[in-house]
C-alpha positions in Angstrom: 141.0 -6.5 -44.2 141.5 -7.3 -40.4 139.6 -4.0 -40.1 136.9 -4.7 -42.0 136.5 -7.8 -40.4 136.2 -6.2 -36.9 133.3 -3.8 -38.0 131.4 -7.1 -39.3 132.2 -8.8 -35.7 131.4 -5.4 -34.0 128.0 -5.4 -36.0 127.1 -8.6 -35.2 127.9 -8.6 -31.4 125.5 -5.5 -31.6 122.6 -7.4 -32.5 119.6 -7.7 -30.3 116.3 -9.9 -30.2 113.3 -8.1 -31.7 109.8 -9.3 -32.3 110.1 -9.3 -36.2 113.0 -11.9 -35.9 110.9 -14.5 -36.2 109.7 -13.6 -39.8 113.0 -12.5 -41.0 114.6 -14.1 -43.7 118.3 -13.7 -41.8 120.3 -16.5 -40.2 120.8 -14.6 -37.5 117.6 -12.8 -36.8 116.0 -16.5 -37.0 119.0 -17.7 -34.5 118.2 -15.0 -32.0 114.5 -15.6 -32.2 114.7 -19.3 -31.4 117.6 -18.7 -28.5 115.0 -16.0 -27.0 112.2 -18.7 -27.4 114.4 -21.4 -25.6 115.5 -18.9 -22.9 111.9 -17.7 -22.3 110.7 -21.1 -22.4 113.2 -22.2 -19.4 112.8 -19.0 -17.6 109.2 -19.6 -17.2 109.2 -23.1 -16.5 112.1 -22.2 -13.9 113.7 -25.7 -14.8 116.3 -26.5 -17.1 115.7 -30.6 -18.3 112.9 -29.7 -21.0 110.4 -31.0 -18.3 107.0 -29.7 -17.8 105.9 -30.2 -14.6 102.2 -31.0 -13.7 101.2 -30.3 -17.5 97.6 -28.7 -17.1 97.0 -29.7 -13.5 97.0 -33.6 -14.5 99.9 -34.3 -11.9 102.1 -35.3 -15.0 105.3 -34.3 -16.0 105.7 -33.8 -19.8 109.0 -34.4 -21.3 109.6 -31.2 -24.1 111.2 -33.2 -27.2 114.7 -31.9 -27.8 115.4 -31.6 -31.0 118.2 -30.0 -33.2 118.3 -26.8 -35.3 118.0 -28.0 -38.9 120.7 -26.5 -41.5 119.1 -25.6 -44.8 
C-alpha cells in the first residue's frame, strides 16, 4: 500500500503546467492552469497586492477582485 501511495505522489509531483490544462476535466490540471495564470499576472504586474497601477493610462489604480476557488 505504501509503495502505491508513493508512486501516486511521485506522479502528481512530476506534473507540470501545459496550455491544454485550461480545457482539462482534471482537478489537478485545472488547478495548475489557475495557479499559472495567477503567478503570470502577478509577475507581469510586478506587485502582490492585486492592484493594477495606472490602469490603461488613466492614472487610476484598480483593485483586482480576490475570489476564492469554488469547489464543485
